[in-house]
N, C-alpha and C positions, 0 to 999 in steps of 0.2 A: 028401447032395449027391452021392451015388454019386462018379464018378470026375472029374467036372468041378472044373478049378481054381477054388481060392476066391479071390473078387474082393475088392480095398479094398470094395467095397459090403456085400458080405457079412461082413466083421469089423466095420464100423462098426454094422450091424443089430443083431450080437450084443453089441457094446459100449455100445449105447445113445447112440451119438454119430453126427453128421451124418459124410458120407462125405469131406469136405473135412476135418473136425477127424482123421477116422483118417488122411486124406492125408499130413497135416504132420507126424505123429508120425513117419512112414517117412521123409520127406524133410528133416526138422530144419528146413526154413526158417521155421517159426514157432515163437515157443515155447507150451508148452502146459503144464497143470499136471501135477504128479506123478501124482496121481490119474487123471485121465484119460489119461495116457500108460500108466500099471498095467494100465489096464481094454483097453484098444485093444491091447496087447502079449499080455494074457491069451487074448482075443479070437482074435488072429491064432493062438496057439500051438496054440490048441482046434481050429482049424480046418485048421492045418497052412499060413498062408499066410505067406510069406516075405520078401513085398515086392514091388513092383509090377514087372510083367512089363517089363523093360528093351529090349524088341521095339518095344512099344505105345509108350514114352518116345521111342525113336528115330524112329518113326513121326511123333509127332506134334510133334515139334522140328525135324526133318529134320538130326538130329545122330546120331554114333554115341555121343560121349561120350568117345572114344578120343584122347589126344595121344599121337603116335609119336614117342619117341625115338631117336634113329639116332645109333651109333657106330661110330667107323671100325675098330674092332678085335671081337677074338672077345668077346662077353658076359660070358663066364666072366674074362677078361682085365681085362676094364674095372672090373669091382667088386672086383678084388685094389686097385684104385687109392685110397684112403680119400679122397682130394679129388672124385674122380666120383659116390663112394657120398653124401658131404656134398651136392653139386649136386644130384642125384635127391632127397634129402629137402628140399632148397628148393622146388624144381621141382612134387614132391608137395602140398607143402602150397599152394602158391600155384594150382594149379589144380583143386583139391577143393570151393572153394565157387561154383564153376560147373559141379558136377556132372561133371566129367571124370576119367579114371582114364589112367594110362600102359601104352603098348604097348611094350616094348621090340623094337628093330629093327637088324641092322646093313647097312651101306652096301652088302651084297650078299649075295647069299644061294648059296654056293659050291653045293649040291644043287641049287637051282631050285626048291625045292618050297614053301620057306614065306614068310611075307607080307613083302613088300620096300616100300618107301618111296613106289613108283609103285603098290602093289595093294592094300595094308592098307586096311580101312575106318577112317581117320583123320580127325578136324575140322582138326587143324593137328600140326605136323611141328616138332621141335626136333632142330636137328643140333648135336651135340657135335663140333666141329672141323668142316672141312668138305675133304674130301678129293677128290681128282680125279675121282674113283667118283660120290661127292655130287655133285658138281658137271653130272657127265653126267644125272644124273634131276632135277635141277632143274627144268628147262623140262617135264617131264612133269609134274611135282607142281603145278607153277602152272598147268599148263592144266587141273587138275583145279579149280580155285580153291581150294586148300588154302593157308593162313596158313602161312608158314615163319619162325624165328627161329633165328639160329644163335650157338650158345656157344663163344666161342674160335674165331673162323674169319672167313671172307669169303665170301660166296656172291653179292656184288656190291652196288651203290648202293641197290638196293631192297630189299634184305631188312633187317629189325632184326638187330643184333649185341648180345651181350652180351659186352663186351672187358675185359681188363685190359690195367695197363700193364706190360707183360712186359719190354719195353727198358728203360723208366727204372728198373724195379725191378731187373732184372739189372746195369743200370750202377750201381745204387747199392751192391749188393754188392760189386762188381769195385772200386768207387772206394775202398770201407772195406777191401779187400785192400792196397791201391796205398799207403793212407794209412798202413798199416803195414809200409811198404817193400818188398812183395812186387812183383818185375817179372817173374818166371819162373813164371807161371802157365796152368795147361791146365784146358780146359774139357771136362766129361762132360755130354752132349748126350742128347737123348731122339732118337728116332729123326728121320732126316732126310726119310723119305717114308713112302708104304705100302709095305708088303713089307720094309723096311730090315734088312739084315743087319748087326749090330754090328761097327763098324770105324772108322778114322780118316776124318773130314770134309775133302774137299781143298775148295779154293776154288771148284773148278768143279762141285762136287757138288750136284744140284738139292734144294732146299729146298722141298719142297711141303706142311708141316707149319707152320701158321701159328705156333705157340707155339714150336717149336724155333728158327725163324728169326729170332721177334723178340726173344726171349732172345738167342739168339747175338749179333745185333746188339748188345745191349746190353752182353756181355762184352767184343765187340771193339771199343766205343767208347772202354773202357779200356784194353785188352790188343789191340791190331791183329793181334799176331804169336802168338798164345795158338794153340797146338796144340789141336785140337777130335777128340773122340771122340765118337760117335755110340752110345749104347746100344741094346737092341733094344727098350726101353718103360721106364716108370717103376716098376722093381722092385728090392727089395735085392740079389739075384743076379746082376741085370744092373750093378748100381753096384758090384757084389764082383768080377765078371768084366771090367768096363771098370777099375777100381782097380788090377788086377793089370797089367795092360796099361800103364796110364798112368806108375804109380811102378816100374816092373820095374828100369828100367836106372839105378843110382845116378848115371851120369856126365852122365843128362839128364833126370834125376828134377826134377820144378818144387817150387815152395817152398808152393804153393797150388793149390787145385783147387775150380774152380767147379763145382758140380753145378745141373743142371736141375731136380730135384726133391728133394726130402729124402729118400725114398726111394734113390734113386742117391747120395746123399749119404753116406746109412749103410752103404750098401754099400763105397763108396771108404774108409770110417773103417774098416770093417772088413780091407780090402785091406791098408790101412798097418798096422795091428795083425798081420797076419799077418807082413809083412816086418820087424817089430822096430820099425817108425816109430811115434813119439808123436805124438800129435793135441792139442793144435796146434803143442807144440815144434818137430817135424820137420816136417811140413806140417798146413799149414789148409785147412780144408773149409769150402764154403759149401753151404748147401739153397737152395729154393725152394717154398714151400706153406705153411710153419706147420702141419704136421699132429702128430699125436703119433705116433711110430715106437717100436712095442715093443723091448724091447730094446736101448734106446739108452744109458739110463742106465749111468755119471754124464754122460756128453754132454749139455748144452744147445746144440742145433745153432744157428749163427748162419744166419739164413735171410729169407727175405722170405714174410711172412706175408700170402696172400691170404683175401678173405670169398668161401670157394668156397659157402656155404650161399646166402649172399645172391645169389650170382649165379646160382643155380637158381632162388630166388623170383624173381629180375626176369623171367628168362626164363618163367616162369609168369605173372607180369601182365602182359607183352607177349601173349602167346598169349588169355589172357583179354580185353584190350582188343581183339584183332584179330577174336577171334569176335564181338565186340558190335560190330564195323565201325569199328572205330577204326583210326588210321595211327599209333601209337606210335614214338617214336626208338629209335636205337641208346642204350644203357646203357654206359658206361666205370665201373670201378672202380680202386680205389688200392691198392697193397699196403701194407705196413707191415715197417719194416728193424726185425729181430728181433738185436741181437748177444750171441749166446750165448758158450759156452767152448770153440767149436770153431776160432778163430782167434786168431792170435798173431804180435806182429810178426817178419817175416823173420829166417831164421839168416844170418848174415852170415859 
């Protein structure tokens, strides 16, 4: 056959089956017998056939088979967050039945040479959060006729959203602390906006990150005067740095800390231990997410457990529906409160 690339018809002829039967062995869309599958695979191996040409499939369907997933932060940082990893697992599971894969993008390309939300050959876009930079790109994306869904953000009334009850859930954790007699509570928050540098969040600080803003509202529904320190991201080291600041002054030290993520809470606990404080006897700590934090034992974090994987799956199902011409509605998920051993009655 020379240097010509083997085709599915060549494989079918060698295997003694029809081209349609050989095709479904590779697509997996229709079950075939084990014997037939083995014959087709053996013929493909002999001919060096590795599967259908994706370019041909793209020409037939008018689709690239790619769903763009856009993050606000650097991709390396995003995947240090177990919540985002779980969401991506769920998203990948949900788009695979429609033959789609994922392309990871940033909300902007600092070098200016890589694919972006407005230039990548994608069939749909999933925005994880919705920063000001992403909002600026949305008009261009919609002009291309590309369906968009947002996880934990707001891109406008006509863009489906996958949301979490962040405010109500955080209010529940704050109410738990209040029921234990805590009145002097500090909040360790996620970043206030893109490019945020760790520091105290004042009342007039712009809060453009939806998750940060909603969780802060929930905490302040119960503790309206709580001091708020914004960390640089959802990382243990950021929580450690924030905890050192928040707990540093014995005269102004809170009896409890509401952390806006479990990783931040783990860092705050480490800071407390550095200062010789006992958790929860001297200071109570709550988190948010319900993830497994390595090295946190013997602590069982009091936290809000969110369905991160299901959020990703829901986004994938919305994408699949929109690609089929549907107009799916937004979907809201609820957290579950988990009382661990990191909270206790306030010291009087």
